[in-house]
N, C-alpha and C positions, 0 to 999 in steps of 0.2 A: 678351233679357238673362237672364231666368230660366233659359232653355234652356242658355245658355252657362255659367252657374254650375253647373248640374247636370253638365255635361260635365267641368268642372274638378274637381268633387267625385269623379266617377268616376275621373278620371285620377290624382289625387293621393292618394286614400284606398282606393278599392275595388280598383283594379288591383294595388297593392302587396300588399294583403291576399290577393288571389287567388294572386299569385306565391308569397307566404310559405306559404300552405296547400299549394300544389302541391309546393313544396320539402320541406315536412314529410312529405307523403305519400310522395314519392320516397325521402327519407332513411329513413323508417320501413320502406318496402319493402325497401330495401337492408339495413337493420339486421337484419331477420328472415330474410333470404335466406341461402343457402349461401355467398355471398361473404364473410360475416362469421363463418364457422365456421373453427376452427383445424384445418387439414389436417395440419400437421406443426410440430414445434418444433426450431429450429436453435440450438445453443449455440456461441458463438464466444469465443475469448480464454482458454480454460481449459487448464491443463496438469496441475494437481494434484487437481482435484475431478472425480470420475467424472460424466459427463454424465447418467447414469441417476439419480444422486442429486439433481442439480439439477432434473431434470424431475419427479421424485417430490415434491420439496419445493414446486414450483410449484402442484401440484394443479390443473392445467388440462389435462384429457385432450383428445385429438383429438376433434373434433366439437363442442367447446364454442363457443357463440356469444359473441363478445367483448362484445356490447352487452347481452345478456340474462343470461348466466350467470356473468359475472365480477364480482369485488368492485370497489368504487370509487364515487366520486361521479358525478353526472350529467356534470360537466365532464370527469372522467377518461374517461368513455365517449365523449363527443362528440369529444374530442381524441385518443382512442385512446392514453391514457397508462396505465401500469400500476404506479403508485407503491406501492400496498399490497403488490404481489408483489415489487417491487424491494427494499422495506424488509425483507420477510420473508427474502429470500435473503441480504442482508448480515448479518442477525441470526443466521441459521442457520449460515452458513459463515464463520468468521473469516478465511479466505484471500481472501474477496471484499472488495476495497476499494471498487469502484464497479460498478454494473450498470444497463444501460439495456435496456428491453424494447420492441420495435417489432412492429407488426402490419402485414403486407402483405396488402392486400385480395385475397381469392381464393386466398391461399396459406397463410400461417401466421405463427407467432411467431418472432422472432429475439431471443435473449437474449445480449446483448453484455456480456461480463464483463471487468473489469480486476482481475487478481489481485495480492495483496500479495506482495512478494518477501522471502524470508527473508534477514535481514542478519547476525544473530549468534545465539549460543546461550549459555545460562546453565546452570551445573551446580548442581543442588539436591542437595548432599551428604547432607542429612537423609533424603531419600527416594530417593536414587540415581536421579534423573531428569534428563533434559536438556530445557530449556525453549527452544523456538525462538521468536524474536521478529523483527519487521520493524524498519525504521529509525525508526518512530514509537513503538516500545515495545509494540506490540500482540502479545499472546501468541498464536502461531499453532498451537502443538502442545506437548504434554508427553509425552515418551516415555522408554523405558528405554535407548534407543540414540540416537546422533547420526549421522544418515545423510546430512546435507547436506554437500556439498563447497564449498569456496571461501567459507566464512563464518568470522567471527572468534568467539573465545570472549570473553565479558565477565565480569569479576569486579566485586564491589561492589554487586550488585543483589540485594536480599533482600525477601521477602514472606512473610507468614504462610502463604499458600497460593497457588500459581501456578494460575490458572484460565484455560483456553482461552477466548479472546474478550475477556478483560479487558486493561487496559493496566497496565504496571508503574508503580511509584511515580513520580508526576509530577516529583519532584525529580531522578530518575535519567534521565528522558526527555531532559533538557538534555544530560546526559553522553553519551547514546547519539547524539544529533544531532552532538555534537562528534567522536565517533569516526567517524561516517559522513562528516563533512567531511574528516577526516584520510585516510580510505580513498579518498575521491573524488580528493584531491590525489595520493595514491600512484598511482592508476590512470589519471590523466589522460595520455592518449597523447602530448600535446604536450610534457610534461615529461620523458618517456622515463626514468623511474626503473627501475632493474634489477628484473626480475620476481622474482629470487631474494630480494630484500629483502622484498617483499610476502609471499612464501611462508614467510619466516623468522618472520613475526609470530606469536607464540604466543598472546598474549592482551592485552586492554586491561583496566585496572582503573579504574573510575569511582567508587571509594569517595569520593574527593575530586574533584568535578567541576571544581574550580579548578586542579587539577594532575593531569591524567590520566597514568597510567603505561602504557607499552607495553613488553612483554617480547618478546625474540627467542628463537628456539629454542636458541641457544647460551648461554642464561642471562645475557644482557646486557640490562639494564633501561634504558629511556629515559623520563625524566620530562619531559613536554612543557610543563609549566608552565601558566600561565593564558593560553589562546589566544583568549579572547573578543575582545580588541582587536588581535589579530595578523592582518593581511591575508593572503590566500592566497599572494601573491607572497613574503612573508616566511616563511610556513610552508614553501613549496617550497624556499626557501633553507636553512631549518633542516634539512630532510631531506637536501638535498645535502651539507650539512656533516656530517650523521650518517654518510652513505655514506663520505665522506673519512676521518672519524675511525675508522670500523670497519675500514679498511684498514691501520691502524697495528697492527703485530704486538704492540706492547706492550699493546694492548687485547684481545689474544686470550685472554681469561680472564673468569670471572664478574665483573661490575661494573656500574656505571651511568653513563649520560650524562645530565647535567642542565642544563636551560636556566635560568640564573639572571638574567643580564643580557645582552640582545642575542640574536643568532642563532647564537652559537657555543657548543656544548655543553662542559661541564666533566666530565672523567672522574674517577671514583673507584672503587677496587677494593671489591668487596663480594660475599660469598658469598650468593647469592640463595636457594639451596636449592630451586630449581625452582619 
């Protein structure tokens, strides 16, 4: 009986311990072996940020052992996650919206990046600068020239200083989202809006986020009204009615179309002065 109990003890306690120790020894051997050394770094998903700058910001040279020489908690190392480095890249480069870093055993690091897309620009008349932002209001760049194609100009956004990496006034972010919604409806291929209408959009003014203004290149202003409670299908109907209205030769002059009640715009002449 005593002999049987000893066998049970060996089976249920000692054997698992031996297996655990063996596993730790094997993992330890792998951890310090060349298999866990970074042989190369592959960057994917970037168009705007030079790969050399990303690799320099990582500060993980080839030959680095990911278990011994990298930053992070024990859990980070065990599960081969690189959160400290991912956070550093998003903080360093405003264009990076999200980043995931993977390690392939025996090969190297893959840095998979999702970039922010420029959506609109703001003109800072005080300093003669162009401020590039994404659809969430994140400031991506501040430059003396506007080089981006197919993005809209925004009015009504002011800050004491536009700083790359910061977000514009939270009150204006709501207006930016509404403009993005309008543009998404415009560009919906199922609705088949004329491309020349989109190209004629000169700017959006979100000074009053409850009544966003949209100006066309021929000095015709469109007051969209409060679109918070207007479904996309009604917004599409409004734009269709705008297209019909703009075909009226009597409207071929500076003026404005305003939505006051319902989905039909009301026209009034007005010299907008550009």
